[in-house]
C-alpha positions in Angstrom: 108.1 124.0 73.1 106.3 123.0 76.3 103.4 125.4 75.4 103.1 123.8 71.9 103.0 120.3 73.6 100.3 121.4 75.9 98.2 122.9 73.1 98.5 119.6 71.1 97.4 117.6 74.1 94.5 119.9 74.7 93.4 119.5 71.0 93.6 115.8 71.3 91.6 115.8 74.5 88.9 117.9 72.8 88.7 115.7 69.8 88.5 112.6 72.0 85.7 114.2 74.1 83.8 115.2 71.0 84.0 111.7 69.6 82.9 110.2 72.9 79.9 112.6 73.1 78.8 111.8 69.6 79.1 108.0 70.2 76.9 108.4 73.3 74.5 110.6 71.4 75.1 113.3 73.9 74.7 116.2 71.5 74.3 118.9 74.2 77.6 117.9 75.6 79.2 118.0 72.2 77.8 121.4 71.6 79.2 122.8 74.9 82.7 121.4 74.0 82.5 123.1 70.6 81.6 126.4 72.0 85.0 126.5 73.7 86.8 125.7 70.4 88.4 127.9 67.8 87.0 127.5 64.2 90.3 126.0 63.2 90.0 123.4 66.0 86.4 122.6 64.9 87.7 122.1 61.4 90.3 119.7 62.6 87.5 117.8 64.5 85.4 117.6 61.3 88.3 116.3 59.3 89.1 113.7 61.9 85.8 111.9 62.0 84.0 109.6 59.4 81.4 111.2 57.1 78.3 110.1 59.1 79.6 111.5 62.3 80.8 114.6 60.5 77.3 115.5 59.4 76.1 115.2 63.0 79.0 117.4 64.2 78.4 120.0 61.5 74.8 120.4 62.6 76.1 121.5 66.1 78.4 124.3 64.8 77.3 127.8 65.7 75.9 129.6 62.6 78.0 132.7 63.4 81.2 130.8 62.8 80.2 128.4 60.0 81.9 130.4 57.4 85.2 130.5 59.3 85.0 126.8 59.8 84.4 126.1 56.1 87.4 128.2 55.2 89.6 126.0 57.5 88.7 122.6 56.1 90.0 121.1 52.9 88.2 121.5 49.6 86.7 118.0 49.6 85.4 118.2 53.1 84.0 121.6 52.4 82.1 120.3 49.4 80.6 117.6 51.4 79.4 120.0 54.1 78.0 122.5 51.6 75.9 119.8 50.1 74.1 119.7 53.5 73.3 123.5 53.4 70.6 125.4 51.6 71.2 128.8 49.9 70.1 130.8 53.0 72.5 129.0 55.3 75.3 129.6 52.8 74.5 133.3 52.7 74.5 133.6 56.5 77.8 131.6 56.7 79.5 134.0 54.3 78.4 137.2 55.8 81.2 137.4 58.4 84.0 136.4 56.1 86.8 138.8 55.0 86.7 139.6 51.4 89.8 137.5 50.5 88.3 134.5 52.3 85.0 135.1 50.7 86.6 135.1 47.2 88.3 131.7 48.0 85.0 130.4 49.2 83.1 131.4 46.1 85.7 129.9 43.8 85.1 126.5 45.5 81.4 126.6 44.9 79.4 125.2 42.0 78.5 127.9 39.4 74.8 127.9 40.2 75.4 128.5 43.9 77.8 131.3 43.1 75.3 133.1 41.0 72.6 132.7 43.6 74.8 134.0 46.4 76.0 137.0 44.3 72.4 137.9 43.5 71.7 138.2 47.2 74.7 140.6 47.9 74.6 144.3 48.0 75.9 146.2 45.0 79.0 147.6 46.6 80.1 144.3 48.2 79.4 142.4 45.0 81.6 144.8 43.0 84.5 144.5 45.5 84.2 140.7 45.4 84.1 140.6 41.6 87.3 142.7 41.6 89.1 140.0 43.5 87.6 137.2 41.5 89.1 138.8 38.3 92.5 137.4 39.3 93.8 133.9 39.4 93.3 132.2 42.8 97.0 131.4 43.1 98.2 135.0 42.5 98.6 138.1 44.8 95.3 139.4 43.3 93.5 136.2 44.4 95.0 136.4 47.9 94.5 140.1 48.5 91.8 141.9 50.5 90.7 145.3 49.0 89.9 146.6 52.5 92.9 148.9 53.0 93.8 152.1 54.9 95.4 154.8 52.7 96.6 158.3 53.4 98.4 161.1 51.4 102.0 162.0 51.9 101.3 165.7 52.3 99.3 165.5 55.5 100.5 165.4 59.1 100.5 162.5 61.5 97.9 164.3 63.7 95.6 164.3 60.7 96.1 160.6 60.2 95.3 159.9 63.9 92.1 162.0 63.8 91.1 160.1 60.7 91.6 156.7 62.4 89.7 157.8 65.5 86.8 159.0 63.4 86.9 155.7 61.5 86.6 153.9 64.8 88.0 150.5 63.5 90.8 149.1 61.4 91.0 146.0 59.1 92.5 142.9 60.7 96.3 142.5 60.5 96.8 146.2 60.0 100.5 146.9 60.9 100.9 149.8 58.4 99.0 152.4 56.4 99.6 152.7 52.7 100.6 156.1 51.2 99.2 157.0 47.8 99.0 160.1 45.7 95.9 161.9 44.5 95.5 159.3 41.7 95.7 156.4 44.1 99.1 155.3 43.0 101.3 153.6 45.6 104.1 155.8 47.0 105.1 154.1 50.3 104.1 152.9 53.7 103.6 154.4 57.1 104.1 152.0 60.0 101.9 152.2 63.1 105.0 152.4 65.2 106.1 155.6 63.4 102.7 157.0 63.6 102.5 156.6 67.3 106.0 157.6 68.3 106.7 160.5 66.0 105.7 164.1 66.5 102.1 165.0 65.5 103.1 167.9 63.2 105.5 165.6 61.1 104.5 165.1 57.6 103.7 161.5 56.5 106.2 161.8 53.6 109.0 162.5 56.1 108.6 159.2 58.0 107.2 156.9 55.4 109.2 154.0 53.9 109.7 153.8 50.2 112.2 150.9 50.0 109.8 148.0 50.2 108.6 147.0 46.7 104.9 146.4 46.3 103.5 143.1 44.9 102.1 143.1 41.4 98.6 141.8 41.2 99.7 138.8 39.1 102.6 137.8 41.3 102.4 134.0 41.8 101.4 133.0 45.4 104.7 131.1 45.8 106.7 134.4 45.2 104.3 136.2 47.5 105.1 133.7 50.3 108.8 134.0 49.7 108.6 137.8 49.9 106.9 137.5 53.3 109.5 135.0 54.5 112.5 137.1 53.3 111.3 140.4 54.5 109.4 139.3 57.7 106.2 141.0 56.5 102.8 141.0 58.2 101.1 142.7 55.2 102.1 143.9 51.8 100.5 146.3 49.2 99.2 145.0 45.9 99.3 147.2 42.8 98.1 147.0 39.2 99.9 147.7 35.9 99.5 151.4 36.5 101.0 151.3 40.0 97.6 152.0 41.6 97.1 150.4 45.0 94.2 147.9 44.7 94.6 145.8 47.9 96.9 144.1 50.4 98.0 140.6 51.2 98.1 139.6 54.9 100.1 137.1 56.8 97.2 134.8 57.6 96.7 134.1 53.9 100.4 133.6 53.3 100.5 131.0 56.1 97.7 129.1 54.3 99.8 129.2 51.1 102.9 127.8 52.9 100.8 125.1 54.5 99.2 124.2 51.3 102.5 124.0 49.5 103.9 121.7 52.2 100.8 119.5 52.0 101.0 119.4 48.2 104.7 118.3 48.3 104.0 115.5 50.7 100.8 114.2 49.1 102.3 114.6 45.6 105.0 112.1 46.4 102.3 109.5 46.8 100.4 110.7 43.8 97.6 112.2 45.9 95.9 115.6 46.0 96.6 117.6 49.2 92.9 118.2 49.6 92.0 114.5 49.8 89.6 113.7 52.6 91.0 111.1 55.0 87.6 109.6 55.3 86.4 109.9 51.7 84.3 107.0 50.3 86.2 103.8 49.6 85.5 103.7 45.9 86.6 107.3 45.4 89.9 106.6 47.2 90.4 103.3 45.3 90.0 105.0 42.0 92.5 107.8 42.8 95.1 105.4 44.0 94.6 102.9 41.1 96.0 105.4 38.6 99.2 105.8 40.7 99.5 102.0 41.2 99.1 101.4 37.5 102.0 103.8 36.7 104.2 102.0 39.2 103.2 98.6 37.8 104.4 99.7 34.4 107.8 100.7 35.8 108.0 97.4 37.7 107.2 95.4 34.5 109.9 97.3 32.7 112.4 96.2 35.4 111.1 92.7 35.1 111.6 92.7 31.4 115.2 93.8 31.8 115.8 90.9 34.2 114.2 88.5 31.7 116.8 89.5 29.1 119.5 88.0 31.4 117.7 84.8 32.2 120.5 82.6 30.9 123.1 84.3 33.1 120.9 84.0 36.2 120.3 80.3 35.5 124.1 79.7 35.4 125.1 81.8 38.4 122.4 81.6 41.1 124.4 83.9 43.3 123.5 86.8 41.0 119.8 86.4 41.9 120.6 86.7 45.6 122.6 90.0 45.1 120.5 91.4 42.2 118.5 93.8 44.4 121.5 95.5 46.0 122.5 97.8 43.2 119.0 99.1 42.2 118.2 99.7 45.9 121.4 101.7 46.6 120.9 103.7 43.4 117.3 104.5 44.4 118.3 105.8 47.8 121.2 107.9 46.4 119.0 109.3 43.6 116.2 110.1 46.1 118.5 112.1 48.2 119.6 114.2 45.2 116.0 114.5 44.0 114.7 115.7 47.3 117.5 118.3 47.5 116.8 119.6 44.1 113.0 119.8 44.5 113.5 121.7 47.8 115.9 124.0 46.0 113.4 124.6 43.3 110.7 125.4 45.8 113.0 127.9 47.6 114.1 129.5 44.2 117.7 128.5 44.8 118.2 126.5 41.6 118.4 128.3 38.2 120.2 128.0 34.8 123.3 129.7 36.2 124.0 127.2 38.9 122.6 123.9 37.5 126.0 122.8 36.1 127.8 123.5 39.3 125.2 121.5 41.3 125.4 118.7 38.8 129.2 118.4 39.2 128.8 118.5 42.9 126.2 115.7 43.0 128.3 113.6 40.6 131.4 114.0 42.8 129.2 113.0 45.9 127.9 110.0 43.9 131.4 108.9 42.9 132.8 109.2 46.5 129.9 107.2 47.9 130.0 104.8 45.0 133.6 103.8 45.4 133.4 103.7 49.2 130.4 101.4 49.3 131.6 99.4 46.3 134.7 98.5 48.3 132.5 97.5 51.3 130.0 95.3 49.3 132.9 93.7 47.3 134.7 92.6 50.4 131.4 91.4 52.0 130.5 89.5 48.8 134.0 87.8 48.7 133.7 86.6 52.3 130.1 85.6 51.9 130.2 83.7 48.6 134.0 83.3 48.2 134.0 84.9 44.8 136.2 87.9 44.1 134.9 88.2 40.6 131.2 88.6 41.6 132.4 91.0 44.3 134.2 93.1 41.7 131.1 93.0 39.4 128.8 94.2 42.2 131.2 97.0 43.2 131.6 98.3 39.6 127.8 98.1 39.0 127.3 100.0 42.2 129.6 102.9 41.1 127.9 103.0 37.7 124.4 103.2 39.2 125.2 105.8 41.9 126.8 107.9 39.2 123.6 107.7 37.0 121.5 108.2 40.1 123.2 111.6 40.7 122.6 112.6 37.1 119.0 111.5 37.2 118.2 113.0 40.7 119.2 116.4 39.4 118.1 116.4 35.8 114.7 114.7 36.2 113.1 117.6 38.3 114.8 120.2 36.2 113.4 118.7 33.0 109.9 118.0 34.5 109.6 121.6 35.7 110.6 122.9 32.3 107.9 120.9 30.6 105.3 121.9 33.2 105.0 118.7 35.3 105.2 118.9 39.1 108.6 117.2 40.0 107.2 116.2 43.4 104.5 114.2 41.7 106.3 112.4 38.9 110.0 112.7 39.9 110.0 109.7 42.2 108.5 107.3 39.6 110.9 108.4 36.9 113.9 108.2 39.2 112.9 104.7 40.4 112.6 103.5 36.8 116.0 104.9 35.9 117.9 103.5 38.9 116.2 100.1 38.6 116.9 99.7 34.9 120.5 101.1 35.0 121.3 99.1 38.1 120.0 95.8 36.7 121.6 96.4 33.3 125.0 97.3 34.8 125.0 94.3 37.3 123.6 91.6 35.0 125.3 93.0 31.9 128.8 92.9 33.5 128.1 89.4 34.9 127.1 88.3 31.4 130.3 89.7 29.9 132.7 88.4 32.6 131.1 85.2 33.7 
């Protein structure tokens, strides 16, 4: 924990020093600071400054790490930096990238730039890249690197060690070697630990593991991340429909997937894309947010229309106007708790058709317990505040009704949205707010109209 705190402080100090150097036009000082920074830290610095400063900072980045830095920034920032580069600079920037990162980079480029860069690549490298580009970006095939180490099961560990020494190098994040047959079909894995600690005359087939299932090339990235989390993997083999080994996914790409999913969930709740540039142009940001604000305005107008239907009741009993916001507010909070729980469960794969009914009953019971408990509290408070037991009773009953509907809505809304292909994190909050506002107002003002 202390180490993490120190790292955060160091990063903040570096960013502050960079900003100060740029402000003072001390480019040489800024360059020296950046030489001591990791590409990911430089990416953080680029995303932390306005566009005009960003261009100046980007000009100081060492050409040897430009590709790594571009892979660390968000899509929108990357596009703005690429616009400042010519085709030769882009080609140099991509030369040091791993194949999986190179595929991600190419997919974010305009089509013309992609064609120009591919034309300048060697035939073998181009074929390997095109193999990765065949698969969806958010699948195991899109995440994989085709640079793998493979051995046969009928050779000894001494043979494998001689092969590795002759090769002289291993791909990054290599913690195991994949075992295949003569047709390249996946058969198992040989860990480096077993290779180094077992007798040299032992056959690979005697010490390899066969209990870890490989990833199919079309496995969604979310399921890939879950497999790494559940099985504590550093790398995993990727196979095609014929069980042929075609690549591997490594932990660095899975960490990116997990981070992107977390960003997407947080940003979606505000109706924003996770790749939005913090310092993007004002008009661009205004246009994006206007859509979300418009949707919320429609829901607010619907609630206002419901209130207008009870105008006569409000005119007669002004106390109702004072208390009117209590029921929708409580329902919104209760529903949001259930909504968040369900969206998290969906993300972790914990919610399915077999347990939805059980979870619904559970949430309804929680809603009823909280509903009756807080209904008693607000009824008593209302009686002592306004001296009206009748209004206190109306408020309490409306609260129970709304918390009950909030439990239903908080569970069913994300389930239905996911079924029809809409991201629950993006649309769930708006729909839930509409339901709890409308139900809460109708329950409270409707009961008041009937009883008062």
